[in-house]
N, C-alpha and C positions, 0 to 999 in steps of 0.2 A: 268161570276161569277157561271154559270153552265156548266161549262167546266172541271171537275177536272181532270189530268192527273196523270197517276204513272211515278214518274221520274224512269228512266231507264238508265240515263246518258244524254250523247249531243245530243243536239236536232239543228241541222244546218240550220234548215227552220227559227231558231230563239227563242226568247223566250217564253217557254211554259207558258200558261193563269194561270197557277198557279204561275209563278213567275212573271206574274205583277204585281201580287197584295203581293207578299212578301216583309218584310223586306229588305233591300240592303244587309245584311250580307249574307241572304238566296242568292241572285241572287248570290252569288261567292262562300263562302266558305261552305255553306252545298252541292252548284254543285257538287265540285269538293269531298266531302266525297260520295255523290251519285253513281259518275265514280267511286272509289274508291272500293265501296259494289258492281257493277254492277256485276261482276264476281263471289263473291260468292252469289247473288240473283239467277244469273242462274243456275247456280250449285245446288242450292235448288232447284229449280223448282220454287219459289217462284212467283205466279203471273202469271206463266208462262202456268196455266191451270184455265178452266172456272170451275174445280169441288171445289167445299168448302170444303176441308176434315181437317179443321181445325176447332175444337171443341171451342166453349167461355167452358171458366172455369164453372165448378159445387158449386162453392160455397167455393173450398178450397180454403184457404189464403183470402185477402179482393181485389179483383179483382175490384173493384167500391167505390165512393167516401162513399156512404153507405152501403157498400157491394155488395148488390144483384140490381136487375131492381128496387127491390119496394121501396128501399129506408129505408127499413126495419132495418139497424142499428143492424143487428143483426147477429150471426154469427151461423150456423150448430155445429160446435168443443162445445166440453166438455168441460168450460172452469175449469184451477184448481185454487184452493183456496190456493195456496200453491206455492209461486214465488221468484223467484230469480234474481235481478237486472244482466245482462248477461256484457251488455256494452252500454257508451252513448256515443256520440261524436257531434261537432258541425258543420253543412252545412257550414256553411260559409256562410249563407244571410237568411233572413226570411222568415217564410213558410207563407201561406193565406189557406192551403188547407192540408186534412189531407194526411199520407203517404198510399198509396197502397202496398200489398203484392202478389207478383202472387203465382201460385199455390204450387212451390216448395221453397217458402221463398223469392224469391228477391225483396227488398225492394225498393223503387222509391217516390223522390220527386220532386216538382218543388220550385224556390226558383227566388232570384236575385243576381246572382253576374259580378263579369267583364268580366267573362270569360265562365261558362256553368248556363243555368239556368232549367237542367233538370239531376238529380243525380240518379244514382242507389249503390244499397249495401248488402251485401251478408248478410243473416240474422243471421249466426252462429257466425260470429267473426264482423262484422260492415265492413270491409273491401270495400273501394270504386271499383265497380266494372266498370264503365264508367261516364263521365258528358260529356254533350253535350251543344254548343250553341244554343237557339232560340230565338222568340223575347220575349223583356222584360216582355211582359204582359202574360208570361206562369208560372207566379208563381199565378195570377187568373185564367187560365185557367182549364177548365176539363181533366179527364185523368182516362184510363179503363186500363186494362189487359186480354188479353184472355186467353187462357188453354193451348198455348204454350210460353208464356210470350212475345206476340209481344204485345208494348204498344204503346196507343191512347192518343195522346195528341195534346192539342186546343192553341195553341198564337196568337201573332196579325198576325190578314187576314189570319188562316189557321188551319185545321188539319191534324198531325204527325203522323206520325207511323214509330217506330221502331223496332230491334227485340231484345234478349235480351240480346244483347251483345251491342244494340245502334247505329248497325248500320241503318241508313236511309233504311225505304221501299219504301214511298212515302208521298208526301204531297197534300195536297185539297184547293183551295180555300175559303174561307167564307168571308163574311162580317161582321167586328166586331172579338172579341172573343169569340171561345166555351166554355162556361164556364160548358155546361153541356155534359159531352160525357158518354153515353149509349149503351147498346148493344139491340138488337130486335130480337125476339123473333123464327126471322129464321137464326139469326148471322151476322146482319149487324150491322154498327157503326151510331147510329142516335148521331147527332153531333147538338144542340140549341147554337146559341151565344148570347148573352147581348144584342145586334139590331134585333133578333128577326128574324134571317135566320134560317131555318130546314131543316136540308139534310139526307138523306139514305145513307149511303156510304158504298161499298164494303171494307172487311177486307184485300182480297187479293190484291187490284189494288186502291182503294180508290177513284174510280168512280162513280158516282151519280146513287142509283139504281131506282130513279124516281124524277121528278122534286121538285125542292126547292121549301119550302112554308114558308110565310113573314107572322109571328105573326102580324105585324104593316101596312102589306098592301105592294102592289107594286108601288114602284115611278111613278108620273107619267109624264113621259119627253118628250111628247107631250103640257104638260102645265108649265112646268118646263124643258126647254132644258139646262139650264146651272144650275140644280141643284147638288151643288157639293157631291161627299161623303164623310161623313162623318169618323173623324179617327177612326181607329179598337177600337184603346182604352178610345174612346167616354163613359163615363159614368162608368167605370169601378170602381170609387172610392165608389160608392154608392152601387155597388154590393151585399159588405159585410153585410150590413145593409136592404137592400131590398129599397133602398131609390128613390126618381121619377127619377134621372137621369140615372138610369139602369132600362130600359125596362122588360127584363129580367133576374131575381137576381139569381136564384135556380137554381139544378139539378133535371131533369124531371123523372118523377116515372112511370114507364113502365108495362103494363099489358102484360108479352109475350104472355098468349094465348090468349088472344083477338087483340092485335094490338094496342090496344088504350094506349097513355099517357098521360101523363096531365103534363103543365107548370104554372110558373106564370106571369103573363104580364100586367104592368104599364102603363097605356095608354099615352101621352101628355095629359096636360091638365086635368087632371081625380083627383079626390081627394081620391082614393080608387085603389086598384089591382086588378084583374082577376084574377080567376083561371080557365083554359081554358083545355077542353079537347079535344085531336085530335087523328086522327086513320091512323096509315100505315096498309096496306093490302096488299101490294108488288106491286100494280100497280099506288098507291098516297099515297098525305097526303091529309087527309079532316078534316074540324074542327065537330064537333059534337055538343059540349054547352059551355059558357062560363056565367062565377057568379060573379057579383061583390061582393065581400065579405072580403074582406083584406083591413080593413081599413087600414091609412096611412104605407100601402103596405104590402108585403110578408115577415114576420118574418124568418120563415122557407122553406127548401124544403119539397115538398108534400110527405106524404108515405101512400103509397097502403098496407091496411087490407090483410091478408095472402086468403081470398075467393075473395079478389079484388072489395068487396063489399060498401067499405068505402074507403076514403081518408081524412087523417088525416095533418092539416096544421095549422101554427100560422102567424098569422097577426102582425104587428105591432104597436098593442094598447091591449098588453096582454093578446091577446087572444088568447086559443087552439080549434080548431073546428073539427068537424068530417061531410061530406060532404057526399050527396050518389051519386055513381059514373054513377047509371043512366042519372040522371036527374039535377045533380049538385046543387041541394038542400040541404039547412044545417041543419043535424039533430040538432047537438048539439053545443052548445057555452060554455065555461070554460074559466072565467076571472082566468088566473095564476099570475099574479099580478106580472108580470116581462114579456119580449118578449124572448120567447122561439127562439135559433138560431140554423141554422143546419139543421137537422130533427131528427124528433123522431121518438126515439124506441123504434119498437114495434114487441113484441112476447109473446106469451103463454097468449092473454089477456091482457098485459101490454104496455099501452104507457107512456113512460119515456122522457119527454124535456128533450133538451140540450139547453146552452146558458152561457154567462160571466156575466149572472146577477140570484139569485132566489137561488134557492137549489134544491135537490134531493128531488123528488116524483116519485111516480106510480098512473096510472087513470087506472080504470076500465071502458071500455065501455060498460052502460047500455042498447044501441042498441039508446033508444030516450032520455037517460041523460048518465052523466061522474058521477064518483063515487072515490073520493079518497081511492085507496088501502093501503096506506102509504108514509108518507114522515119524510123527516132529514132534519129540519130547521136550522139542527146542521151543515151541510154538502154543503158550496155553490156548485153554479156547475161555474167550470174553464175549460170550454168545452163540448167533447161532451160525453156522457156515453153511453155505448153499452150493451146485452146481449147476451150472450150465452146458448148453450144447457147445461142443467141441475141445472140449477135456477141459473146462477153468473153471477153477473154484474160486470161492472170496470166503474167508472166515477176517475177524478180529481178534486181534492179540496184545498184550501187554510187552511193548519193546522199550526199556529203559523206563520213561520216565511217563512214557506216551500211550496211548490207543492207536494202533497202527490197522490201516486194512490192508492185509495180505493178499495178493494176488497167487493162484499155487495150480500148478500142474495137475488134474486128478487121476492123472495115470501114476505117476510118480511120487507126488507130492512136493516138488520142488517148489520154492517160490521164483516168481518172475516178475515182480513188481509189488513195491510197496507204497506205502502213503499214511503218512500222520493226522490223525484225526485233531486238528487244534483244539485244544485247551481243552479235551476231552476226558471224562475221569469215569472209575467205576468200570461200569459194564455196559455192554447194550441188548435191547431187547427182540435185535434180530436188524438182518440186510439182506433188502428185497431188491430187483431189478426191474426195472422199467422197460415198456414197451421196446425200445431202442437202444437198450443195453444198457441207460443207466443204472448205478450203484446208490441205494437210500441205505445208510445206516442212521439208525433210531437207537436212542441211548436212553437208560434209565433215567438218566437225571434231567432228560427232555430238549433233547439238541438233536437236530437233522443236519446229517453232511450228506450231500450229493457230488458223484460222482460223475466224469462222462467220457463216453470215448474219445481218445485222440483222434481228429482227425490223420487221414494216414497221406 
């Protein structure tokens, strides 16, 4: 489990360590794909050097689930207040995680279909660039895109990397499904599975940079020699709501400067979940503190303030709270009246919760207390509001019989534009923003709607 090896083709000595924990289809079909891609990988010298000269994207596009390492759900692009629907299309299966957008506009989603679990589309036209088979749990796996559109995605028992054309680069085994895939400050991949396995992997090779850290502790095989390994998909159904069967339900928030990152952990038998701070310093992963503050489990992924001093997180008892990152002590708690979901959007001092319940509102952090900046009780939440530079935000709300993309002023909450999502039903899993201000809305039933800024 600690020996991830880069896939470079055939190994006459027997199955690779990563293959032994892979789904059956991966031990056959994907191995052939890897062999076919080996020549291209050799020509491009990918993984053939110890010098990591590939830079992680600096924020263009939407490279992570909540845009950046802080989980801010905020884009540095100045958002347009005049949009036009460019195209829409079904993916072919349901969606559970937001669409990611590479630095040049390539859209990537994970789903569950008979043939493919990861799809890529071109931003201008919606044309499919590739689709690849992965494990069936890829729909719930975390995903990240670096500055050269290399893709990192979790599925049953491993982290996979593909290049921009969908060619496999490497696969590294993990216990469970990596539902949190992030980047560290030194440009490596931070993977956390729902079963609590934490790894830091090289973006070039997939090799572990430090020893694996187990959030739930190492199993005692001397005391329990016949202890079975739980199936990789164990507890995944509880992850979307932070339920007790999913020990680690959320995407980690990372302070790239200090190396500290934050996870939510619901330990077996406990009545509430913990917020846990860990540090990766290039040599090891260590635990700094733990605070049992999440009543009935974690409702949201943690979001880090721009200065790194405060962590915002929601529980399943309708509370949004601010926590001191130094020691884990709670600064304030606010009763939203509904459970937040996803991650809260934090920009310009405004905190905007997400979810499928409740309504659009913004909160100011006054240091030792929260203050409602504004609220729109007429706009019910159906997904994850996002903010952009220029005081513009986007959210999806049910208006009449339709889901509608609403453009709002983040300073006042006022609506400045709105567009129906033709035929959309239910809720959305995310609203993401492209490098040129494009808006990508992904629905749970599996449709993509792409809006482009109107020309002035």
